[in-house]
N, C-alpha and C positions, 0 to 999 in steps of 0.2 A: 470388926474393929474398923475394918475398909469399907464396910456395908453404913455403919454411922458416919465416916468420912464424907461418904457419897451423897449421903441423905441431908448432911449440913450442908456442903456446897451446892447440891441442888436446893434447899430451902435458902439460903441467904442467895443464893442467883435468883430465886423467882420473886423474893421479896426485894432486891435491886432492881427488877424489872418492874414491878409494881410502883413501886416508890420513883421510877423515872419517869415513866408513863403519868401516873397524878401530877408530878410537878410540869409536867409541861404542858398539861393541861390546865392546870392553875397559872402558867406563864402566859399563857394565851388568850387569858381572860374572860371574862363571864361567857357562858354558851349564852349562843344565839338561840331567842325565845320568839316564837312565830306570835303574829298578833294577826285576828281575826276580823277583819270589819264587820260589824252588825249590816244586815240587810236593811236597806230602806225601801221603802214602800209609797214611791216619788211615780206619781201618773207618768206614763209616757209625753214626749213632747207631741206636742201635735202636728199634724204633716204639715210640710210645705204646701205652697200653691201648686211649685209643679208636680208634687207626690197628688194632690188633689185632682190636678187636671189628666195628670197620666193615668192615674185611677178610673175618674168615670170614660177619659178617650178609649183605653183599652175594652173597657164593658162594653159600651156604646158599638165601638167596631166590631167586635166578636159577633155580636149579635147581627150588626146589619152584613157582616162578612154569612154567617152563617143562612140568613136571610136571599143574599143574593146567589149564594152556593145551589139552596133549595129552589129557586127558580131555574136558575141555570139545568139541573139536573134534570126539571122536570120537563123541558123545552129540548133538550139535546139529548141525541143518540148516544149510547155507549161507547165505549172505548172501540179501536176497531182491533179486530182479532192479530196477534202478531203472529210470524211466522216463528217457524220452531228452531230451536240450537242457536248456536252462540251467533248466529247474523241475529234472529230473532231477539235472545238480547238487546245486542247493539243497537237492532233498531227501537225498541224500546224505550230503550233509555237515552236514544238520541230524540226520539217524538217527544216525550215528555221534558228535554229541555228546550228543542224548539216552541212546543206549546206553552211552556211556562215565559221565554221570553216574548213569544208573539203576543200571549195575554201583556207583559208589561208594556211592550214598544206600543200597542193598541191602545191601551189606557192613556199614555204619555200624549199621543196622537190624536186619539179622539175625546178622550174624558178632560174635564175642566173639574178642578176644585171648588167646591162651595165656598 
């Protein structure tokens, strides 16, 4: 008899929980639906004048830089031999930084934009 009462109590509790859950969902309103917009096959916008100029400038600048590097490397001897050890690493870092600054300052001093 106790098992029957226990089963009835558990059954009532189960259905009460289920009914409460269903009532709560109904009170919350209709479930949200997800709408997916269809993909459009619109053509991409044409590039702006800046983008066109940038694209052409970077392409031509790269080609010119490659040509100048080739000419420079054909006319110039190789890099100096670096000393060994930590001193050599510091020397090579300083040399490369100084060389880069010298190139930039030299261009600013001796070259003129076309």
